[in-house]
C-alpha positions, 0 to 999 in steps of 0.5 A, spaced: 424 098 591 419 103 590 421 106 597 428 106 595 427 110 589 422 115 592 428 116 597 433 117 592 428 122 588 427 126 594 435 126 596 436 128 588 431 134 589 434 136 595 441 136 593 439 140 587 435 145 592 442 146 596 446 147 590 441 152 587 438 156 593 442 161 597 439 160 604 439 152 604 445 149 606 448 142 608 454 140 611 456 132 611 456 126 606 451 122 602 449 117 608 447 123 612 444 126 606 439 120 605 437 121 612 435 128 611 431 125 605 428 120 609 426 125 614 423 129 608 419 123 606 416 122 612 414 129 613 411 129 607 407 122 608 404 124 615 404 131 616 403 134 609 396 131 608 394 134 615 396 141 614 393 140 607 386 138 610 387 144 615 388 149 610 383 147 605 379 153 605 386 157 603 388 152 598 381 153 594 381 160 595 388 160 591 386 155 586 392 150 589 397 155 589 398 155 597 401 148 596 407 151 595 407 155 601 405 148 605 411 145 601 416 150 603 413 149 610 415 142 610 422 144 607 423 148 613 420 143 618 425 138 615 431 143 616 428 143 624 428 136 625 434 135 621 438 140 626 435 136 632 437 129 629 444 132 627 444 132 620 446 139 618 441 141 613 439 148 614 434 153 611 435 160 613 428 163 612 421 163 608 424 165 602 429 160 601 424 155 603 419 157 598 424 157 592 427 151 595 420 148 595 419 150 588 426 147 586 424 140 590 417 140 587 420 141 579 426 136 580 422 131 584 416 131 578 421 131 573 425 125 576 418 121 578 416 122 571 422 120 568 423 114 572 415 112 571 417 111 563 423 107 565 419 102 569 
C-alpha cells in the first residue's frame, strides 16, 4: 500500500510540474504517466543515493542546496529514460529541470505530510 501511495504522490507532483513549468511536457494518458512516476521513483530510490554520495563535498560546501541540482538531474534522467521507454515525458533543459525539481519537491513534501497526518 505504501508503494502505491508513493507512486501516486510522485505522479501528482510530476503532473503539477508539467502544468506549471514551461519546458516540461507530457503527452499521453494517466496509465503511461504512472509509468513516468514509476521511473522517477526507481531512479530516486537507486541512483539518487549514489549521486548524493559522489557529490558529498559539494553538498557540504553548499549546505545542502546542491540537492536541488541533483533533483533536477533526476528529473532530466527520468525524461531521458521515459523517452527510451516511449512514455512521452520531456524536459527541455537545465532550468526547466531545476524549477521542475523544486516544484516536485514542494508538492511531494506537502502531499507526503498531508497523507502522514491522515494515516
